[in-house]
N, CA and C atoms as a LAMMPS dump frame, in Angstrom:
ITEM: TIMESTEP
0
ITEM: NUMBER OF ATOMS
237
ITEM: BOX BOUNDS ff ff ff
-5.0000000000000000e+02 5.0000000000000000e+02
-5.0000000000000000e+02 5.0000000000000000e+02
-5.0000000000000000e+02 5.0000000000000000e+02
ITEM: ATOMS id mol type element x y z
1 1 1 N 173.905 25.768 -458.731
2 1 2 C 172.722 25.114 -458.2
3 1 3 C 172.806 25.012 -456.68
4 2 1 N 174.007 24.727 -456.165
5 2 2 C 174.162 24.58 -454.729
6 2 3 C 173.878 25.891 -454.01
7 3 1 N 174.262 27.017 -454.622
8 3 2 C 174.014 28.313 -453.969
9 3 3 C 172.512 28.593 -453.878
10 4 1 N 171.755 28.185 -454.907
11 4 2 C 170.301 28.379 -454.848
12 4 3 C 169.688 27.511 -453.757
13 5 1 N 170.207 26.297 -453.623
14 5 2 C 169.717 25.405 -452.582
15 5 3 C 170.023 25.975 -451.197
16 6 1 N 171.241 26.509 -451.02
17 6 2 C 171.6 27.107 -449.731
18 6 3 C 170.756 28.34 -449.453
19 7 1 N 170.485 29.129 -450.49
20 7 2 C 169.656 30.321 -450.297
21 7 3 C 168.24 29.928 -449.89
22 8 1 N 167.688 28.893 -450.526
23 8 2 C 166.349 28.437 -450.157
24 8 3 C 166.346 27.87 -448.748
25 9 1 N 167.406 27.155 -448.384
26 9 2 C 167.477 26.599 -447.035
27 9 3 C 167.52 27.725 -446.002
28 10 1 N 168.291 28.784 -446.277
29 10 2 C 168.324 29.929 -445.362
30 10 3 C 166.969 30.622 -445.311
31 11 1 N 166.304 30.725 -446.465
32 11 2 C 164.975 31.327 -446.494
33 11 3 C 163.998 30.481 -445.693
34 12 1 N 164.096 29.158 -445.817
35 12 2 C 163.222 28.27 -445.054
36 12 3 C 163.456 28.417 -443.562
37 13 1 N 164.718 28.567 -443.159
38 13 2 C 165.005 28.774 -441.737
39 13 3 C 164.357 30.061 -441.25
40 14 1 N 164.469 31.114 -442.034
41 14 2 C 163.864 32.39 -441.647
42 14 3 C 162.349 32.266 -441.565
43 15 1 N 161.764 31.61 -442.559
44 15 2 C 160.315 31.444 -442.559
45 15 3 C 159.855 30.572 -441.4
46 16 1 N 160.626 29.54 -441.069
47 16 2 C 160.278 28.698 -439.925
48 16 3 C 160.378 29.469 -438.616
49 17 1 N 161.381 30.337 -438.489
50 17 2 C 161.493 31.153 -437.276
51 17 3 C 160.311 32.107 -437.149
52 18 1 N 159.906 32.7 -438.262
53 18 2 C 158.74 33.585 -438.233
54 18 3 C 157.491 32.797 -437.868
55 19 1 N 157.341 31.604 -438.452
56 19 2 C 156.191 30.751 -438.148
57 19 3 C 156.185 30.337 -436.682
58 20 1 N 157.35 30.004 -436.148
59 20 2 C 157.455 29.655 -434.73
60 20 3 C 157.101 30.852 -433.853
61 21 1 N 157.595 32.023 -434.214
62 21 2 C 157.3 33.239 -433.459
63 21 3 C 155.798 33.518 -433.448
64 22 1 N 155.166 33.402 -434.616
65 22 2 C 153.727 33.644 -434.693
66 22 3 C 152.963 32.589 -433.915
67 23 1 N 153.437 31.334 -433.971
68 23 2 C 152.766 30.255 -433.241
69 23 3 C 152.86 30.442 -431.735
70 24 1 N 153.853 31.176 -431.278
71 24 2 C 153.994 31.451 -429.846
72 24 3 C 153.237 32.721 -429.467
73 25 1 N 153.35 33.748 -430.294
74 25 2 C 152.779 35.05 -429.954
75 25 3 C 151.25 35.058 -430.034
76 26 1 N 150.674 34.438 -431.053
77 26 2 C 149.213 34.483 -431.199
78 26 3 C 148.475 33.866 -430.016
79 27 1 N 148.848 32.657 -429.549
80 27 2 C 148.151 32.14 -428.358
81 27 3 C 148.376 33 -427.117
82 28 1 N 149.573 33.577 -426.991
83 28 2 C 149.828 34.458 -425.848
84 28 3 C 148.962 35.709 -425.912
85 29 1 N 148.787 36.255 -427.098
86 29 2 C 147.935 37.437 -427.23
87 29 3 C 146.477 37.099 -426.942
88 30 1 N 146.027 35.946 -427.424
89 30 2 C 144.653 35.517 -427.13
90 30 3 C 144.476 35.32 -425.631
91 31 1 N 145.434 34.653 -424.985
92 31 2 C 145.359 34.44 -423.54
93 31 3 C 145.382 35.767 -422.795
94 32 1 N 146.205 36.708 -423.248
95 32 2 C 146.294 38.015 -422.603
96 32 3 C 144.961 38.759 -422.709
97 33 1 N 144.32 38.702 -423.87
98 33 2 C 143.029 39.378 -424.023
99 33 3 C 141.965 38.74 -423.146
100 34 1 N 141.963 37.407 -423.086
101 34 2 C 140.962 36.717 -422.266
102 34 3 C 141.189 37.009 -420.791
103 35 1 N 142.452 36.982 -420.352
104 35 2 C 142.738 37.205 -418.931
105 35 3 C 142.513 38.653 -418.515
106 36 1 N 142.613 39.595 -419.45
107 36 2 C 142.368 40.992 -419.099
108 36 3 C 140.888 41.344 -419.146
109 37 1 N 140.056 40.389 -419.528
110 37 2 C 138.619 40.612 -419.492
111 37 3 C 138.022 41.076 -420.8
112 38 1 N 138.822 41.143 -421.841
113 38 2 C 138.299 41.538 -423.145
114 38 3 C 137.543 40.356 -423.733
115 39 1 N 136.305 40.61 -424.103
116 39 2 C 135.508 39.532 -424.675
117 39 3 C 135.817 39.427 -426.166
118 40 1 N 136.2 38.236 -426.567
119 40 2 C 136.566 38.02 -427.97
120 40 3 C 135.437 37.294 -428.685
121 41 1 N 135.162 37.755 -429.88
122 41 2 C 134.119 37.111 -430.673
123 41 3 C 134.745 36.026 -431.549
124 42 1 N 133.902 35.312 -432.234
125 42 2 C 134.391 34.29 -433.145
126 42 3 C 135.195 34.883 -434.284
127 43 1 N 134.869 36.122 -434.669
128 43 2 C 135.615 36.79 -435.734
129 43 3 C 137.052 37.059 -435.313
130 44 1 N 137.256 37.374 -434.031
131 44 2 C 138.619 37.599 -433.549
132 44 3 C 139.438 36.322 -433.611
133 45 1 N 138.848 35.218 -433.181
134 45 2 C 139.551 33.936 -433.257
135 45 3 C 139.835 33.562 -434.709
136 46 1 N 138.875 33.84 -435.586
137 46 2 C 139.051 33.543 -437.001
138 46 3 C 140.177 34.383 -437.596
139 47 1 N 140.258 35.634 -437.169
140 47 2 C 141.322 36.51 -437.658
141 47 3 C 142.69 35.951 -437.281
142 48 1 N 142.851 35.528 -436.033
143 48 2 C 144.125 34.963 -435.603
144 48 3 C 144.42 33.645 -436.311
145 49 1 N 143.398 32.84 -436.519
146 49 2 C 143.596 31.565 -437.226
147 49 3 C 143.997 31.807 -438.677
148 50 1 N 143.418 32.81 -439.313
149 50 2 C 143.769 33.11 -440.7
150 50 3 C 145.183 33.659 -440.821
151 51 1 N 145.616 34.449 -439.856
152 51 2 C 146.996 34.944 -439.866
153 51 3 C 147.964 33.779 -439.79
154 52 1 N 147.715 32.873 -438.853
155 52 2 C 148.597 31.716 -438.697
156 52 3 C 148.547 30.822 -439.932
157 53 1 N 147.355 30.577 -440.444
158 53 2 C 147.2 29.691 -441.601
159 53 3 C 147.853 30.272 -442.85
160 54 1 N 147.853 31.584 -442.985
161 54 2 C 148.486 32.183 -444.162
162 54 3 C 149.985 31.94 -444.16
163 55 1 N 150.617 32.01 -442.996
164 55 2 C 152.049 31.729 -442.932
165 55 3 C 152.339 30.253 -443.173
166 56 1 N 151.516 29.373 -442.635
167 56 2 C 151.704 27.934 -442.875
168 56 3 C 151.521 27.626 -444.357
169 57 1 N 150.483 28.189 -444.971
170 57 2 C 150.243 27.958 -446.39
171 57 3 C 151.399 28.492 -447.226
172 58 1 N 151.907 29.667 -446.885
173 58 2 C 153.043 30.228 -447.619
174 58 3 C 154.263 29.337 -447.545
175 59 1 N 154.544 28.806 -446.365
176 59 2 C 155.693 27.918 -446.193
177 59 3 C 155.528 26.65 -447.019
178 60 1 N 154.358 26.043 -446.953
179 60 2 C 154.107 24.804 -447.706
180 60 3 C 154.127 25.079 -449.206
181 61 1 N 153.526 26.178 -449.637
182 61 2 C 153.468 26.5 -451.061
183 61 3 C 154.855 26.745 -451.637
184 62 1 N 155.677 27.507 -450.936
185 62 2 C 157.026 27.794 -451.42
186 62 3 C 157.835 26.513 -451.544
187 63 1 N 157.745 25.643 -450.562
188 63 2 C 158.494 24.393 -450.628
189 63 3 C 157.946 23.46 -451.697
190 64 1 N 156.641 23.446 -451.903
191 64 2 C 156.052 22.6 -452.94
192 64 3 C 156.492 23.065 -454.323
193 65 1 N 156.454 24.366 -454.561
194 65 2 C 156.883 24.895 -455.858
195 65 3 C 158.357 24.587 -456.087
196 66 1 N 159.185 24.761 -455.077
197 66 2 C 160.603 24.457 -455.232
198 66 3 C 160.816 22.973 -455.508
199 67 1 N 160.063 22.114 -454.847
200 67 2 C 160.173 20.675 -455.081
201 67 3 C 159.812 20.331 -456.521
202 68 1 N 158.731 20.917 -457.039
203 68 2 C 158.306 20.652 -458.41
204 68 3 C 159.342 21.169 -459.403
205 69 1 N 159.861 22.368 -459.171
206 69 2 C 160.851 22.94 -460.09
207 69 3 C 162.11 22.087 -460.116
208 70 1 N 162.572 21.655 -458.952
209 70 2 C 163.766 20.808 -458.922
210 70 3 C 163.497 19.461 -459.577
211 71 1 N 162.308 18.923 -459.408
212 71 2 C 161.982 17.643 -460.039
213 71 3 C 161.922 17.791 -461.557
214 72 1 N 161.403 18.914 -462.047
215 72 2 C 161.333 19.129 -463.491
216 72 3 C 162.712 19.35 -464.09
217 73 1 N 163.616 19.935 -463.321
218 73 2 C 164.975 20.164 -463.809
219 73 3 C 165.83 18.916 -463.718
220 74 1 N 165.333 17.887 -463.08
221 74 2 C 166.093 16.651 -462.963
222 74 3 C 167.129 16.675 -461.866
223 75 1 N 166.962 17.538 -460.889
224 75 2 C 167.915 17.635 -459.786
225 75 3 C 167.527 16.661 -458.692
226 76 1 N 167.485 15.391 -459.012
227 76 2 C 167.013 14.4 -458.045
228 76 3 C 167.997 14.195 -456.907
229 77 1 N 169.239 14.605 -457.088
230 77 2 C 170.223 14.441 -456.017
231 77 3 C 169.898 15.34 -454.834
232 78 1 N 169.211 16.448 -455.082
233 78 2 C 168.9 17.385 -454.004
234 78 3 C 167.511 17.166 -453.432
235 79 1 N 166.743 16.26 -453.987
236 79 2 C 165.409 15.993 -453.464
237 79 3 C 165.581 15.2 -452.224
């Protein structure tokens, strides 16, 4: 059980690093497009927001499912 917990913790670290990277890169790309004179439509902003939101949703969903599975197995020591 401990190895699964460590594997999930390592996966969470990787997912958090990816989320942090995307949270830094997307605003920089938007700023770069605006500063270079490219006119962005609302669809472009929506596209970037959906990319970011999909990673946030994935992170929350994976952790929620793991929390429920551990609670159903009675692993309250690891909650």
